[in-house]
Structure formats: C-alpha cells, structure tokens
N, C-alpha and C positions, 0 to 999 in steps of 0.2 A: 089334455085327458080330464074324465071326470073322476071324484075321485067321493066314496059314500063320507057322510061330514061326520059318522057316527067311527066310523076307522077311523080317519082321519084324526081327529079329536085322542081317540084310544092311543093313536101309534105318539101324539105329542106328549101325552101324559106321561107314555111309559119311558118316552126320552128323558124329560125331565125326572121320571125318578131314578132311573140308571143313571144319571149325570149326578144326581147329589149322594145316591147310594157308593158307588164305582166313580164318579170321577167321570171326564171327558173319555168317550168312547173312539177317540181321533187315535188312528195310528201315527204314529212320530214316523217322521222320513226317515226312509231307510236307504241309508249309500253301500251300495255294492261295488267291493273294488276286488282286484286280481291280481296277484304278484306277475310280474315277466315269466315267459318259460324259456328256457333256452332249448330250441330245436333239434332231435336227436341224443339231449342229454342221456347218461346212464345214472343219472343222478337216484342213490335206493331207496331214499325216501318219498320218488314218484315226483311229476311234474310240481315246479313252484313250489316247493317245502325245503326253503333250507333260509338260513339266514341274511344272507345278505349276497348279492349278484353284480354282476359286471355283466350287461349287456351285450350283444352284438352291436347296436348300434353307439356303445361308448367303445369300443375297441376301436370302430373303421377310426377314430375319432383320434386314437394312440397312431396311428402310423406306423413307422419302421418302430419303436416302440419295441424293445425288450420284454419278456413276460414278466422278468425282476421289477423291470420299469412299471408294468402297468399294474403290479402288487403294491409298489410303494407308492404311487399316486393316489390311489381309489381304495388301499383300504389302512384305515387308521390303525396304528399301532405295529404295522405288519414292517418287523426287522430283526435282525440276526440278534441271538443271544446266548449264555450259558446257562447249561444244565447238568447237575450234576451224573452222572451213572457209575453207582458202583463207587463215591464217593469221588470221582474223577470228572474235572469239569468240562462238557464238549459243546460244540459249537452249532448251533439247530439254526434255522428259522421258526421266530414265532409271533402270534398273534395275539394279544390280551393278555400276554403272559404263558403262555398253552404251545406245545408243539404242533408245527404244522406238518400234515400229511399229504402228498399231492398223488391225487389221480387222474390220468390222463384215460379220458373215453371207458372207463368203468375199469381200468388195470391199475393197480397200485405202482408209483415209481419203484415202492422198496425191493420189490420183486426183483430187476434187475439190477441190484448193488449186489458186489462182491468184494469183500473188505481184502480178498489178496490182490486183488489186481488195482486197489487205492493206495499201494505203498507210498512214499515221502515226502507226503505231508500231514500237517498236524492234526486237521480233523477229512479222515477221508470221504468220510460219510456227508460231511456240509457240503467239500467239492463237490463230490459228484452229483448234489444235488443241483448245487449253483451252476455248471456246466448247465442241463437240463433247462433253466428258467430262463437261463442270460441265452439262451440259442432259439428258442424257438421266438419269436415276435407277434405283436397283437394282428396282423393279418392271416398268421395262421390258425386262430380261434375264434372261435364260434360263438362261445359265452363263459363263464369261470362264475358257480357257483360254492357258498364259503358254509359251511356247517361249523358251529361253533358248540363248547362241550355241553350238554343237554340233550335235548331229543333227538336232533336232527344226528347227531357224530354219533351217539348210540348206537344208530343203527348200524353204520360203516365202524364202530370196535366191533361188533359181533359178527360180521360178515369174516371180514379181513384179520381178527384174533390178534388185535394189537393189547397184549398185555405184559408191562412193565415190572419189574421188579421194584417190593419195599423199598429200595437204594437210592431210587430212581426221584429226586428231587423236582420234577416235571413232569408228571404222568397224564395229565390232560392234551388230550387231544383235540387240535381243530383239523376239520377236512376239507381242501379245496378240490374242487372235482371240475376239471379243465373238458371242457368240450372242442374236440380242432377241427376242423373242414374235414381232413383224411380220413378222420375215422378211424384211424389204426395204433391209437395207443401211445406212449414214450418209444417210438421210436427212431424220434429223431428227422421225422421227414415235416420240411413243410408245404406249406400248399403247393396245390398239385398243378395250380396256374399261374408259378414263379418257376423258373429255373434256376437254381445254383450253382455257378463255377468255380469250381478250385482249381487253382494253377498247380502244377507238379511242383514239388519242394525241387533246388538248386543242388539239396546233398540230403545222404537217408540221414540220420541221427544215429552217433555209436551209443552203444546202452554202457551206462555205468550205477557201478550197485549202490543204492539208497536204504539205509536202515528202513523196518517199520516198527514206527515206537507205540506200541500201545497205552500209556502211560505218560503222557507228557512231564509229571509230576514229577517220573521216577530216573533217576543219572545210571545208568550203565557204569559198571567197573571198570571196563575194558576201555581205553580210551579210543574216539574217534580221530584217527589218522589220515580222511579220505584229502586224495589235493584235490579231486573233484566235486564239489558239493552236489550241485543240482545243476540238471542237463535235460532237458522238455523240447523235442524238435518238434511237438504238434501243438503249440500254444496258436488259439484263433482266438481275435480279438472282437470284439462287436462295432458296432456302426462309425465310432468315435475312435478307433484304432484303440482301444485300451482293454486291458487283460487284467487277470488276479491271480497271482499262483502264491506259492509258500514254501518253502524249506526247511531242514535245521544246518544248521552250522555244524562245523568239527567241532573237536576237544579244543583246537588252541582259540584265542584269544587273539586276533589278530585282524590286518588286510585280506580280502578276495575281491580279484578283479571280475570285474559283472559283464561278461559277453553277450551280447544281443542280435543276431542275424534275424533278417525277415525280408518278405516279398509283398508286393500289394496283389490287388488282383490283374493289373496290367502287365503283371512280371518286375517292377521294376524292384533294384535290391537295395537295402539299407541297413547300415548298422552301427553299436551304439557301443563304448570302451567305461568304464568305473568303477572307479574303487568303492567297497562297500567296508565300512570298521564295523569288528564283531568285538564285544566290550563284554568281559567277564560280571555276572549281575553283582 
C-alpha cells in the first residue's frame, strides 16, 4: 500500500504526542466471563443472578445423595442452628448466620407448612423442612441457586413478604431456589424417569394423643401421665436405612420401652426393642 509521506509523518507525530500526553492508547485485554445458568429456573433476579450455584453437572456427580447431603457438601457453613423467635429458641437451617428459605420451582415451601398438622415434635417447622430436603435427591434436581442477604435476596423478601418482628434475632434470610426436572414445585415428586415402589404396611398404626408444646422452656402445671409417649407408623428412612425423629417424654423420670418395627422394599420384616432412661434435669 502506498501512503503519502506527509500524511504518514503526521500520523506518527500525532501518535507520539498522544502517547506523551495521555499515555499509551492501547486497550487492555478484556476478559468476558459469564455465570452458569440453570435452565428453566424461576430465579426472580433473572438468569445467572445469584451469589452461588450448584450446577446440573455437579448434581449428576452426587448420584443418590439427598438434597440435604448436597447442600451440606457444596455450601460451606450450611448447618442447623437455633434462632430465638419472641425470646424462644427454635431450630432452623442456616447459611452463614442467616435463616434459609427454600423455593421449589418458584413456589415457596413455607406455603405448605401447617403448624396444626406438625404436632408432637420439638421443632415442627424444622422437621417439616427436614422431611422435604431429605426426600429429594440429586437426581431430581437440575440446579440450585443461592441468594444471600443483599441485592439478590432482597428481591425474594419483597416478593414473598418475609418480614419478621423485632423479637426475632435472626431476621436475615438466605433464599435457595431449587429447579427440579419435574417443574412441579414442592409436591414430593421424584424424577419422572424413576419409578418409586413403596410396599403397603403390614399393619395400620393406631393414633395416640401427643401434646403440642409451643414453648420448649415452659412447663405445664398439669402432669403428663401418658403411657404411650410417641407413635409414628410412617417413618421413611434414607438410602442408608437412617431416619431422625424427636418427641417429648412424660412427666415421670423413668425407663421407657422403645419398640421399633419396619419393613424393607422386599417385604422383609424387622424389629428392635430397647429401654431408654429419662432423667430429671
């Protein structure tokens, strides 16, 4: 290419002048990054707007792990802890000191909580949440997005009207948006490609009265003289054959007979009898 000599010198001189006055005019390298997106997510902040994510690839590597196991494995400082509501301690799932609220496919799990049906346990709300996140497995879930207190979480607080009273010492929320393959929300449905068989029980449970204690620290003036302390015919274990439950003892500090009966997926029966001792505080 032929370039006019005068024009060429002018360009060179202008370049030297601009470099001297403004510094080198070369653009620095620009690195464009993007966050992984969860396909089909109902994230209120829009695709890719979260503080942390557990991707579909990571979930596929978790195999048959429960949702609870996934969260404990992938989210540092995800644990169960006490928060005081109206000066009474209650158990919640926590992440970095803030209470966790679970959203399944854009539907808040709390919508299905009914305290009237959760009697007989020391922390009925915690047990309600625990049942859900121990039922779902990594195979049911396409992606998990975490919105910690701040910009992303504020969108959820505004939309779901989560407002606590001043008596709550854990008023900050972390929201975990869970996108399932079924896209059915928190309705306890496994991946449609997996058929779940549950054998019928060999006996139907009798119902026994269980008091509903609102405040764990208060003592009723009336003595609790129940002979049958706890009865639950519908406990479902995880893949390791383990399950958790809790109950209140009666007023008497004495020995109680613990009788456990169960059946596996092949119809095999089993039982265990053991005494447990309850002492006065």
